[in-house]
C-alpha positions in Angstrom: -24.4 33.3 14.8 -23.6 36.9 14.0 -26.8 39.0 13.5 -27.2 42.4 12.0 -30.4 44.2 12.9 -32.0 46.8 10.7 -34.5 48.8 12.8 -36.0 52.0 14.1 -37.3 53.4 17.4 -40.7 51.9 16.9 -41.9 49.5 19.6 -42.2 46.8 17.1 -38.5 47.2 16.4 -37.2 48.0 19.9 -38.9 45.1 21.8 -37.6 42.2 19.6 -34.2 43.9 19.6 -34.2 44.1 23.4 -35.1 40.4 23.6 -32.3 39.5 21.2 -29.7 41.5 23.2 -30.7 39.4 26.3 -30.5 36.1 24.4 -27.5 33.8 23.7 -27.2 35.2 20.2 -24.6 37.8 19.2 -25.6 41.1 17.7 -22.7 42.3 15.5 -24.3 45.7 14.5 -27.5 47.7 14.4 -28.4 49.6 11.2 -30.5 52.7 11.3 -31.8 55.0 8.6 -30.1 58.4 7.9 -26.6 59.7 8.4 -26.1 58.8 12.1 -22.7 57.4 13.0 -21.1 55.8 16.1 -19.5 59.0 17.3 -22.5 61.3 17.6 -22.7 63.2 20.9 -26.5 63.5 21.7 -28.4 60.3 22.3 -32.1 60.4 23.1 -33.5 57.9 25.6 -35.7 55.0 24.6 -34.4 55.0 21.0 -32.6 52.4 19.0 -29.4 54.5 19.2 -29.5 54.5 23.0 -30.1 50.8 23.1 -27.1 50.2 20.9 -24.9 52.6 22.9 -25.9 51.1 26.3 -25.1 47.6 25.1 -21.9 48.5 23.3 -23.3 47.4 19.9 -21.8 49.2 16.8 -24.4 51.3 15.0 -24.2 51.8 11.3 -26.1 54.3 9.1 -28.0 53.6 5.9 -29.4 56.0 3.3 -30.1 55.7 -0.4 -26.3 55.5 -1.0 -25.6 52.1 0.5 -22.1 51.4 -0.8 -20.4 52.4 2.5 -22.8 50.3 4.5 -22.2 47.3 2.1 -18.5 47.5 2.7 -19.0 47.7 6.5 -21.3 44.6 6.5 -18.9 42.7 4.2 -16.3 43.2 6.8 -18.6 41.9 9.5 -19.7 38.8 7.5 -23.1 38.5 9.1 -24.8 35.1 9.3 -28.3 36.6 9.5 -30.0 39.9 8.8 -33.2 40.8 10.8 -35.3 43.8 9.9 -38.3 45.4 11.7 -39.9 48.8 10.9 -37.0 49.7 8.5 -38.4 52.0 5.8 -35.6 51.8 3.2 -35.4 49.0 0.7 -32.4 46.7 1.5 -30.6 45.8 -1.8 -29.9 42.3 -2.9 -26.2 43.0 -2.7 -26.6 43.6 1.0 -29.0 40.8 1.6 -26.6 38.4 -0.1 -23.9 39.1 2.5 -25.8 37.2 5.1 -25.0 33.4 5.0 -28.4 32.4 6.4 -30.5 35.0 4.6 -32.6 37.9 5.9 -36.0 38.0 7.7 -38.4 40.8 8.4 -41.0 41.2 11.1 -44.4 42.3 9.8 -47.6 43.0 11.9 -50.2 41.2 9.8 -51.2 37.8 8.6 -49.4 38.0 5.3 -50.1 38.0 2.4 -52.9 40.3 3.6 -52.1 43.8 4.6 -48.8 44.4 3.0 -47.5 47.9 3.2 -46.0 50.5 5.5 -48.9 50.8 8.1 -50.7 47.5 8.3 -52.1 48.1 11.8 -54.0 51.2 10.8 -55.8 49.3 8.0 -56.5 46.3 10.1 -58.1 48.5 12.8 -60.0 50.5 10.1 -61.4 47.3 8.6 -62.3 45.8 11.9 -60.3 42.6 11.8 -61.1 40.0 14.5 -57.5 38.8 15.0 -54.1 40.5 14.5 -50.9 38.6 13.7 -47.1 38.7 13.4 -45.4 37.2 10.4 -41.7 36.5 10.0 -40.9 36.3 6.3 -37.9 36.3 4.0 -36.8 39.7 2.7 -36.9 40.0 -1.0 -36.7 43.0 -3.4 -40.5 43.3 -3.2 -41.7 44.7 0.1 -43.5 42.1 2.3 -43.6 39.4 -0.4 -41.0 36.9 0.7 -41.6 33.4 1.8 -43.3 33.0 5.2 -41.1 31.5 8.0 -43.4 31.8 10.9 -46.8 33.3 11.8 -49.0 33.6 14.8 -52.4 35.2 15.3 -53.5 37.0 18.5 -56.8 38.4 19.6 -56.4 41.9 21.2 -58.9 43.2 23.8 -61.3 46.0 22.8 -60.3 49.7 23.3 -56.5 49.5 23.1 -54.5 52.5 22.0 -52.3 51.9 19.0 -49.2 52.0 21.4 -50.7 49.3 23.7 -51.7 47.2 20.7 -48.2 47.6 19.1 -46.5 46.6 22.4 -48.5 43.4 22.6 -47.7 42.5 19.0 -44.0 43.5 19.6 -43.9 41.0 22.5 -45.2 38.3 20.2 -42.7 39.2 17.6 -39.9 38.9 20.1 -41.1 35.5 21.1 -41.3 34.3 17.5 -37.8 35.6 16.6 -36.2 33.7 19.4 -38.1 30.6 18.5 -37.0 30.8 14.9 -33.3 31.4 15.4 -32.3 27.9 16.4 -34.1 26.5 13.4 -32.6 29.1 11.1 -29.1 28.4 12.4 -29.5 24.6 12.0 -31.1 25.1 8.5 -34.2 23.2 9.5 -36.6 26.1 9.2 -39.5 25.6 6.8 -40.6 28.3 4.3 -44.0 28.8 2.6 -44.5 30.8 -0.5 -47.1 33.6 -0.1 -50.4 33.1 -2.0 -50.3 36.1 -4.4 -54.0 35.7 -5.1 -54.7 36.6 -1.4 -52.3 39.5 -1.3 -53.5 43.0 -0.4 -51.5 46.2 -0.2 -52.3 49.5 1.5 -50.1 52.7 1.5 -50.0 55.3 4.3 -53.4 56.6 5.4 -54.7 60.0 4.5 -57.1 62.4 6.3 -60.1 60.9 4.5 -59.2 57.4 5.9 -60.2 58.5 9.4 -63.9 58.7 8.3 -66.2 56.2 10.0 -69.7 55.2 9.2 -73.0 54.1 10.8 -72.9 51.2 8.4 -70.0 49.7 10.4 -70.4 47.5 13.4 -70.3 49.5 16.7 -67.3 47.4 17.9 -65.3 48.4 14.8 -65.9 52.1 15.3 -65.1 51.8 19.0 -61.8 50.0 18.5 -60.7 52.2 15.5 -61.3 55.4 17.3 -59.7 54.3 20.6 -56.6 53.1 18.7 -56.0 56.3 16.9 -57.7 59.1 19.0 -54.4 60.5 20.0 -53.3 61.2 16.4 -55.1 64.6 16.5 -57.2 63.5 13.5 -61.0 63.8 14.3 -63.1 61.0 12.9 -65.7 62.3 10.5 -69.0 60.5 10.6 -72.4 61.1 9.0 -74.8 60.4 11.8 -78.2 60.2 10.3 -78.0 63.5 8.4 -75.5 65.4 10.5 -71.8 65.3 10.0 -69.9 65.0 13.3 -66.3 65.0 14.3 -65.9 62.2 16.8 -63.0 62.6 19.1 -63.4 59.6 21.5 -65.4 56.4 21.7 -66.8 55.9 25.2 -68.5 52.5 24.9 -70.5 50.2 22.7 -73.1 47.5 23.3 -75.5 45.2 21.4 -78.7 47.0 22.6 -79.8 50.6 22.6 -78.7 52.7 25.5 -81.4 53.2 28.2 -81.6 56.9 27.3 -82.4 56.1 23.7 -85.4 53.9 24.6 -88.8 55.6 24.8 -91.6 54.4 27.2 -93.1 52.3 24.4 -89.7 50.6 24.0 -89.0 52.0 20.5 -85.4 53.0 20.4 -84.2 56.1 18.6 -81.5 56.0 16.0 -79.5 58.8 17.5 -79.5 60.8 20.8 -77.5 63.8 21.7 -76.6 64.5 25.3 -74.2 67.3 26.3 -71.0 66.7 24.3 -71.8 63.0 23.6 -73.8 61.3 21.0 -75.3 57.8 21.0 -76.3 56.2 17.7 -77.3 52.9 16.1 -74.8 51.2 13.9 -75.2 48.3 11.4 -74.8 46.1 14.4 -75.0 47.5 18.0 -74.9 51.0 19.4 -72.1 53.3 20.3 -71.5 56.3 22.6 -69.0 58.9 21.5 -67.7 62.3 22.4 -68.0 64.7 19.5 -67.2 68.3 18.4 -68.7 70.4 15.6 
Protein backbone atom coordinates (compact mmCIF):
# COMPACT_ATOMS: atom_id res chain seq x y z
CA UNK A 1 0.00 0.00 0.00
CA UNK A 2 1.49 3.32 -1.11
CA UNK A 3 0.87 6.07 1.46
CA UNK A 4 1.30 9.83 1.03
CA UNK A 5 1.52 11.75 4.30
CA UNK A 6 0.44 15.41 4.59
CA UNK A 7 1.97 16.84 7.77
CA UNK A 8 3.97 19.38 9.71
CA UNK A 9 6.62 19.43 12.43
CA UNK A 10 4.02 19.25 15.21
CA UNK A 11 4.41 16.32 17.61
CA UNK A 12 0.94 15.15 16.61
CA UNK A 13 2.19 14.87 13.05
CA UNK A 14 5.77 13.68 13.59
CA UNK A 15 5.05 10.84 16.03
CA UNK A 16 2.54 8.94 13.84
CA UNK A 17 4.84 9.52 10.86
CA UNK A 18 7.79 7.99 12.73
CA UNK A 19 5.63 4.97 13.58
CA UNK A 20 4.60 4.61 9.94
CA UNK A 21 8.20 4.76 8.76
CA UNK A 22 9.09 1.88 11.08
CA UNK A 23 6.07 -0.17 10.00
CA UNK A 24 5.68 -2.61 7.11
CA UNK A 25 3.84 0.01 5.06
CA UNK A 26 5.44 2.08 2.31
CA UNK A 27 5.58 5.86 2.41
CA UNK A 28 5.75 7.15 -1.14
CA UNK A 29 5.99 10.85 -0.29
CA UNK A 30 5.61 13.43 2.46
CA UNK A 31 3.77 16.66 1.66
CA UNK A 32 4.50 19.87 3.56
CA UNK A 33 3.10 23.39 3.35
CA UNK A 34 5.00 26.16 1.57
CA UNK A 35 7.48 26.23 -1.28
CA UNK A 36 10.03 23.75 0.04
CA UNK A 37 11.47 21.25 -2.41
CA UNK A 38 13.64 18.17 -2.33
CA UNK A 39 16.89 19.96 -3.12
CA UNK A 40 16.96 22.57 -0.34
CA UNK A 41 20.30 22.77 1.45
CA UNK A 42 19.50 23.61 5.09
CA UNK A 43 17.50 21.07 7.08
CA UNK A 44 16.64 21.80 10.71
CA UNK A 45 16.70 18.84 13.12
CA UNK A 46 13.50 17.40 14.59
CA UNK A 47 11.39 18.57 11.68
CA UNK A 48 9.28 16.72 9.15
CA UNK A 49 11.84 17.68 6.50
CA UNK A 50 14.71 16.06 8.43
CA UNK A 51 12.61 12.95 9.02
CA UNK A 52 11.93 12.67 5.30
CA UNK A 53 15.57 13.27 4.39
CA UNK A 54 16.96 10.80 6.93
CA UNK A 55 14.65 8.07 5.63
CA UNK A 56 15.05 8.84 1.92
CA UNK A 57 11.38 9.72 1.47
CA UNK A 58 10.53 12.24 -1.29
CA UNK A 59 9.17 15.50 0.07
CA UNK A 60 6.68 17.58 -1.92
CA UNK A 61 5.49 21.13 -1.33
CA UNK A 62 1.92 22.37 -1.25
CA UNK A 63 0.64 25.92 -1.34
CA UNK A 64 -2.60 27.43 -2.56
CA UNK A 65 -1.56 26.63 -6.13
CA UNK A 66 -1.90 22.85 -6.00
CA UNK A 67 -1.74 21.95 -9.71
CA UNK A 68 1.96 20.97 -9.57
CA UNK A 69 1.40 18.81 -6.52
CA UNK A 70 -1.63 17.19 -8.12
CA UNK A 71 0.49 16.15 -11.12
CA UNK A 72 3.20 14.76 -8.84
CA UNK A 73 0.69 12.72 -6.84
CA UNK A 74 -1.01 11.47 -9.99
CA UNK A 75 2.36 10.04 -11.03
CA UNK A 76 2.75 8.33 -7.64
CA UNK A 77 -0.78 6.84 -7.72
CA UNK A 78 -1.16 6.67 -3.92
CA UNK A 79 -3.42 4.12 -2.31
CA UNK A 80 -4.04 6.21 0.81
CA UNK A 81 -3.56 9.78 2.00
CA UNK A 82 -2.98 10.43 5.71
CA UNK A 83 -3.05 13.96 7.12
CA UNK A 84 -2.14 15.36 10.53
CA UNK A 85 -1.73 19.02 11.52
CA UNK A 86 -1.82 20.12 7.89
CA UNK A 87 -3.31 23.59 7.76
CA UNK A 88 -4.25 23.87 4.08
CA UNK A 89 -7.44 22.49 2.62
CA UNK A 90 -6.76 19.43 0.45
CA UNK A 91 -8.84 19.66 -2.73
CA UNK A 92 -11.20 16.94 -3.86
CA UNK A 93 -9.14 16.54 -7.02
CA UNK A 94 -6.15 15.53 -4.88
CA UNK A 95 -8.18 13.41 -2.48
CA UNK A 96 -9.68 11.48 -5.39
CA UNK A 97 -6.22 10.33 -6.46
CA UNK A 98 -6.00 7.95 -3.49
CA UNK A 99 -7.63 4.62 -4.26
CA UNK A 100 -8.54 3.93 -0.61
CA UNK A 101 -9.41 7.51 0.31
CA UNK A 102 -7.88 9.94 2.78
CA UNK A 103 -7.92 10.08 6.59
CA UNK A 104 -7.05 12.78 9.08
CA UNK A 105 -5.82 12.63 12.68
CA UNK A 106 -7.75 14.98 14.97
CA UNK A 107 -7.13 15.41 18.75
CA UNK A 108 -10.69 15.48 20.03
CA UNK A 109 -13.76 13.28 20.30
CA UNK A 110 -15.39 14.46 17.09
CA UNK A 111 -17.83 15.93 16.30
CA UNK A 112 -16.97 18.03 19.36
CA UNK A 113 -14.08 20.48 19.16
CA UNK A 114 -13.64 20.83 15.46
CA UNK A 115 -11.20 23.51 14.40
CA UNK A 116 -7.47 24.34 14.27
CA UNK A 117 -6.60 24.23 18.01
CA UNK A 118 -8.89 21.73 19.74
CA UNK A 119 -6.53 20.98 22.63
CA UNK A 120 -6.58 24.61 23.78
CA UNK A 121 -10.36 24.67 24.01
CA UNK A 122 -10.56 21.29 25.72
CA UNK A 123 -8.12 22.45 28.38
CA UNK A 124 -9.93 25.77 28.73
CA UNK A 125 -13.27 24.02 29.15
CA UNK A 126 -11.89 21.50 31.63
CA UNK A 127 -12.79 18.29 29.80
CA UNK A 128 -12.38 15.12 31.81
CA UNK A 129 -11.04 12.97 28.97
CA UNK A 130 -9.20 13.76 25.77
CA UNK A 131 -9.34 11.70 22.58
CA UNK A 132 -7.93 10.95 19.15
CA UNK A 133 -10.25 10.58 16.17
CA UNK A 134 -9.36 9.20 12.76
CA UNK A 135 -11.84 10.47 10.20
CA UNK A 136 -12.33 10.64 6.47
CA UNK A 137 -11.17 13.89 4.88
CA UNK A 138 -13.85 15.88 3.10
CA UNK A 139 -14.06 19.44 1.80
CA UNK A 140 -15.37 20.59 5.18
CA UNK A 141 -12.69 20.57 7.88
CA UNK A 142 -13.07 17.81 10.53
CA UNK A 143 -16.53 16.78 9.31
CA UNK A 144 -15.87 13.48 7.54
CA UNK A 145 -17.05 10.03 8.63
CA UNK A 146 -15.37 8.65 11.77
CA UNK A 147 -13.11 5.65 11.22
CA UNK A 148 -11.71 5.13 14.71
CA UNK A 149 -11.80 6.93 18.08
CA UNK A 150 -10.24 6.40 21.48
CA UNK A 151 -10.46 8.42 24.69
CA UNK A 152 -7.65 8.81 27.21
CA UNK A 153 -7.48 10.43 30.64
CA UNK A 154 -4.41 12.64 31.05
CA UNK A 155 -2.82 13.27 34.43
CA UNK A 156 -3.12 16.70 36.03
CA UNK A 157 -0.54 19.40 35.45
CA UNK A 158 0.85 18.41 32.05
CA UNK A 159 2.37 21.01 29.75
CA UNK A 160 0.75 21.16 26.34
CA UNK A 161 3.87 19.54 24.83
CA UNK A 162 3.64 16.56 27.19
CA UNK A 163 -0.10 16.24 26.61
CA UNK A 164 0.36 16.42 22.85
CA UNK A 165 3.06 13.75 22.97
CA UNK A 166 0.78 11.35 24.82
CA UNK A 167 -2.01 11.95 22.32
CA UNK A 168 0.45 11.60 19.44
CA UNK A 169 1.48 8.18 20.77
CA UNK A 170 -2.18 7.18 20.82
CA UNK A 171 -2.66 8.52 17.28
CA UNK A 172 0.29 6.44 16.07
CA UNK A 173 -1.23 3.34 17.66
CA UNK A 174 -4.62 3.94 16.02
CA UNK A 175 -3.13 4.61 12.59
CA UNK A 176 -1.26 1.33 12.53
CA UNK A 177 -4.33 -0.54 13.77
CA UNK A 178 -6.50 1.00 11.06
CA UNK A 179 -4.25 0.39 8.06
CA UNK A 180 -4.88 -3.34 7.67
CA UNK A 181 -8.65 -2.82 7.82
CA UNK A 182 -8.43 0.04 5.33
CA UNK A 183 -6.30 -2.01 2.95
CA UNK A 184 -8.68 -4.96 3.15
CA UNK A 185 -11.68 -2.62 2.84
CA UNK A 186 -13.22 -3.91 6.05
CA UNK A 187 -13.02 -0.64 7.96
CA UNK A 188 -16.32 0.70 9.32
CA UNK A 189 -17.29 4.34 9.01
CA UNK A 190 -19.75 6.29 11.13
CA UNK A 191 -21.27 9.60 10.11
CA UNK A 192 -20.73 12.45 12.54
CA UNK A 193 -23.76 13.72 14.43
CA UNK A 194 -24.03 17.30 13.22
CA UNK A 195 -26.30 18.21 16.13
CA UNK A 196 -23.37 17.56 18.51
CA UNK A 197 -20.78 19.40 16.43
CA UNK A 198 -18.88 22.32 17.93
CA UNK A 199 -16.25 24.50 16.26
CA UNK A 200 -13.67 26.84 17.76
CA UNK A 201 -11.16 29.00 15.90
CA UNK A 202 -7.69 30.04 17.06
CA UNK A 203 -7.68 31.49 20.61
CA UNK A 204 -7.09 35.17 21.28
CA UNK A 205 -5.63 37.05 24.23
CA UNK A 206 -8.97 37.24 26.05
CA UNK A 207 -9.32 33.46 25.92
CA UNK A 208 -6.53 33.15 28.50
CA UNK A 209 -8.85 34.66 31.14
CA UNK A 210 -9.75 32.31 34.01
CA UNK A 211 -12.38 32.66 36.72
CA UNK A 212 -13.04 31.79 40.36
CA UNK A 213 -16.35 30.37 39.09
CA UNK A 214 -14.32 27.53 37.53
CA UNK A 215 -13.31 24.41 39.41
CA UNK A 216 -9.80 24.64 40.90
CA UNK A 217 -8.71 21.58 38.89
CA UNK A 218 -9.75 23.26 35.65
CA UNK A 219 -7.72 26.40 36.38
CA UNK A 220 -4.73 24.31 37.49
CA UNK A 221 -4.62 22.18 34.35
CA UNK A 222 -5.30 25.05 31.93
CA UNK A 223 -2.55 27.26 33.37
CA UNK A 224 0.00 24.46 33.53
CA UNK A 225 -0.74 23.44 29.96
CA UNK A 226 -0.20 26.92 28.52
CA UNK A 227 2.01 28.78 31.02
CA UNK A 228 4.96 28.71 28.59
CA UNK A 229 3.05 30.63 25.93
CA UNK A 230 4.00 33.99 27.49
CA UNK A 231 0.35 34.89 27.90
CA UNK A 232 -0.51 35.70 31.55
CA UNK A 233 -3.85 34.39 32.74
CA UNK A 234 -6.06 37.25 33.83
CA UNK A 235 -8.33 36.48 36.79
CA UNK A 236 -10.67 38.60 38.91
CA UNK A 237 -9.86 37.28 42.38
CA UNK A 238 -12.57 38.67 44.65
CA UNK A 239 -12.32 42.27 43.49
CA UNK A 240 -8.68 42.38 42.40
CA UNK A 241 -7.55 41.60 38.86
CA UNK A 242 -4.41 39.46 38.86
CA UNK A 243 -2.13 38.11 36.18
CA UNK A 244 -1.54 34.48 37.10
CA UNK A 245 1.70 33.06 35.70
CA UNK A 246 1.82 29.59 37.25
CA UNK A 247 -0.50 27.18 39.07
CA UNK A 248 1.32 25.54 41.97
CA UNK A 249 -1.31 23.18 43.37
CA UNK A 250 -5.01 22.65 43.97
CA UNK A 251 -7.01 20.75 46.57
CA UNK A 252 -10.54 20.18 47.77
CA UNK A 253 -10.17 21.95 51.13
CA UNK A 254 -8.82 25.37 52.08
CA UNK A 255 -5.06 25.58 52.53
CA UNK A 256 -3.97 25.60 56.21
CA UNK A 257 -2.80 29.23 55.98
CA UNK A 258 -6.29 30.25 54.87
CA UNK A 259 -7.97 28.79 57.93
CA UNK A 260 -8.43 30.99 60.99
CA UNK A 261 -8.38 29.61 64.56
CA UNK A 262 -12.16 29.32 64.56
CA UNK A 263 -11.90 27.24 61.35
CA UNK A 264 -13.61 29.78 59.10
CA UNK A 265 -11.62 29.77 55.87
CA UNK A 266 -10.86 32.94 53.93
CA UNK A 267 -11.83 33.34 50.30
CA UNK A 268 -8.38 34.63 49.30
CA UNK A 269 -4.95 34.90 50.91
CA UNK A 270 -1.86 36.65 49.54
CA UNK A 271 1.57 35.36 50.56
CA UNK A 272 4.74 36.79 48.99
CA UNK A 273 4.29 36.34 45.22
CA UNK A 274 1.60 33.67 45.53
CA UNK A 275 -2.13 33.80 46.03
CA UNK A 276 -4.48 31.14 47.39
CA UNK A 277 -8.17 31.46 46.61
CA UNK A 278 -11.45 29.61 46.68
CA UNK A 279 -12.97 28.43 43.42
CA UNK A 280 -16.43 27.14 42.59
CA UNK A 281 -15.10 23.78 43.70
CA UNK A 282 -11.85 23.49 45.62
CA UNK A 283 -8.96 25.85 46.29
CA UNK A 284 -5.91 26.75 44.22
CA UNK A 285 -2.48 28.27 44.84
CA UNK A 286 -0.93 30.32 42.03
CA UNK A 287 2.01 32.60 41.37
CA UNK A 288 0.91 36.03 40.20
CA UNK A 289 2.20 39.37 38.99
CA UNK A 290 0.60 42.79 38.91
